[in-house]
N, C-alpha and C positions, 0 to 999 in steps of 0.2 A: 333652977330651971334656966338653961343658957340658950340665948337666941343664936341660931346658926346664920340666919339672914332675915330679911324682911318678909319671907314667905313661909319658912318652916321654923320650928323650934324643937330642940332636943329635950326629951323628957327622961330623967333618970339615966341618961347616957346610954339607953338601950333602944330607943325608937324616936322617930320624929313625927310630928303632926303639922298640918297646915295651920297658919295663924288665923286664916279666915274660918270662923266657926261653921260656915256652911260647907267647908271642905273644898277641894280643888281637883281638877283633872290633872293627870300626869301624862305628859307628852314626851316621848323619846324621839328626837328629831333624827333625820337620816334614815337610810335603809339598812337592812341586815344587822340590826342592833340586838343586844342580848340583855336580859334581865336575869342575873345570876344570884345564887345563894352560896353561903359558906365562903371558902377562900379562893376558889378558882373562878376566873371570868372567861367570857367568850365561849368558843366551841368546846373547849376542854372542861368547862364547868357544867353545872346543871341548872335548869330553870326554864325560861321561855325565850324564844327568839323569833325575829322576823326573817324568814327565808325568802327573800324576793317577793314579799307581799303575802306569803302563806305563813300563818302562825303555827309554830311547832313547840313541843315540850320535850324535856329530857329529865328522867329520874337519875339520882345519883348511881353511877355505875351502869347506866342504860345507854340508849342511843336516841338521837333526835328523831321524833316522829310527829306526824300531823295529828290534829284533833279529829276524832271520828265525826263525820258530817261536815267538817270544815276543811275540805281540800284533801281528804283521804289520809292515808298514813299506814304504817305497819306496826302491829302489836307483836313484840318479841317475847312477851311472857304470857301469863294467863289473863284472861278477861273474865271478870266476875260482874254480873248484872244483878243488883239486889232489887231493882224495881222492874218495870216493864220495858223491854227492848222493842222498839218499833222499827220495822224494815219496810223498804219500798216493795211493791208487789213483784217486780221483775218479770221476766219472760222466759220462755223455754230456751232461747238463745242467749239470754243475759240474765241468769238467776240473780236474785237479790243476795243470796248467800252462796258464794262461789269460791273457787280455789285459785290461787296464784298461778300455778302451772297449767291449769285447765279452766279458764273462765267461763266456759259453756257447760260446765258440770256443777250442779248444786241444787238449791231449793228455791222455789218461787211460789207465788199465790195468785189465784184467780177468783173472781166472783166475790160476793159479800154475804154475810150472815149464813143462813141455812144452805145457801147455794155455793158457799165458798169452798175452795179446795186447796190443799197443800200438795204440791207436786214436786217430783224429783226428776232432774234431767241428766242424762249422760251424753256428753259430747253433742249437746244441742238437740237431743231426742228425748221426748217424754217417756219415762219408764215406769214410774209409780205415781198414783194419784190417791190421796186420802180425802174422802168427802164426808159429809155428815152421816152417810149411811153405808158407804162401801170403801173397801180397799181394792184398788184396781191395779193389776199388774199387766204391763204391755208385752211381757215376754214369758218364757218358760220358767217355772219355779223349779230350781235345781238344788239337789242336796250337795254334800261334800264331794271331794275328789278321791277319798279313800275307798277301797273295795268294800268296806263294811258300812259306808255312809248310808243313811236313810232319813226320810222325812217323818217327823213325828208332830202331830198337832191335835189339839183337843178343842171341843166346842164350848166347854164351860169349866170353871174351876169349882163349881158346886156339885151337888149330887146328880143333877140332871133329872128331868121328868122321864120315867120309864118309856112312855109311848111318844115322847117328844122327839122332834127331828134333831139329830146330832150333826149330820152332814148331808148336804144336798148339792147335786150338780145340775145346773140349769143350762139350756141351750135355746136355739131358735131365736126369734126376734126379741131382743131385750130380755132374754131369760124366760120366755113364755112357755117353753117346753121342758118338763121334768125329765131329765135323763136317768138319774139314779138317786135313791134316797137311803140313808142309813139312820136308824133310830137308836136311841140310847139302850134299848133292850136287845140289841143285836139283829133286829130285822133289817133285811136288805131288799129294796124294791128297785126293779128295772122298769122305768117308765111310769112308776106309781109311787105315791106316799101313803097309800091305804092298804091296811092288812086286815086279815080276819080277826075276829074276837079272840083274845087271849094268845094270839100268835107271838112267839118270842124266838129269836135266832132262826128265823125263817127267810127263805128267798121267795119273793113274790114277783110274778111276771104279769104285766098287764096285757090284755088282748092285742095282738098285732094289728095295726090299722091296715096293713097291706101284707098278704101272705108272701113269704119269701119264694124266690125261684131258684133253680139250680145255679150254683156258682162253683167255679173250680176250686177244689181243695177246701171247701167250707161246708160245715154241718150247722144247721140252725136249731136252736132250742128256744121255744116261745110258747105263748098261750093263745088258744083259739077256741071258738065255740064249736063243740062237737056235734050238736044237734039243734041249731037255732039259738036265738038269744037266750042268755042265762045258763048256758051249758059249757062254760069255759073249762078247757082241759089242757093238760100239758101236750104240746105238739112238737114233732121233730120233722125237719126237712133236711134231707142229706143228699149229697151228690151220688152216693151209691145206693141204688134202690133195693129194698128187701125182696127176697124170694117169696113166692106164694104157691100154695098147693103142693108142697113136697113133704115127704116123710123121711125121718131119719131114725136110726136105731138107738142113738145115744143122745140124750138131752140133759140139760141142767136147769133146775128151777131157780129163778131169781125172784125173791119176795119183794113185792111193791105194795105199800100201804096207800089206799085211796079212800079218803074220807072216813078213816077209821077201820076199814075192812082190808084184810091182807089178801092180795091176789098174787099169782105166780106167773112170771114170764118164762117161757121155755126157750133155752139158748143152746146152741150146738156149735161145735168147732168144725163141723163138716161144711165145706163150701158148696 
């Protein structure tokens, strides 16, 4: 074991240790100094350096970069986090996960616990919010650009409950009004999520709260009570009023099933 000086000693010719059994601090005096490995020193080598007071590192064959959280830096390769990565919340104008060429586009966080949200911003404008209960889109949901593009979505990866709601559209104040409902059994409801017993693949219309009035180039199909409460019937309000009290020589019968009984509507091509 050869003594190199009165502070360090060399062991086996491969490493040095402090003479003091309690160890010692290592101080590199001066600024912009390097701690290199292997055969190259300075900027061309790899290791650690002081860049004007900012600590940086460099892998062999890589580039000098700052330590994350210690003055910033650029990652030129892949970043793998095997533990938990913690980020600042950020804001809509300064996302905590952003992009070099567009620093106002990225992801940020608000709230805590059950009220916390992860949000996405584009050019400093909130576009997507993911909360504990909702996925909120601030703009139109659009399919692809090809002529055959379409949107396909499903409510569950399981079998689904036959009479359970598969899709529902809500409007009004905070979604307080049911606009339309689709069940897993094919039922479609306009303004309702309630269907008759054993109904499947049916269209249901709830009674209109306000009877429609004439509108240009519009015909209304809705539900209304025909003879007081409890007599809901299919109703039509159209711009072109039907004729009454005329007779024609040629008519066509159109079958209509009402509550299990077949009735016939007489139709003619004579104006």
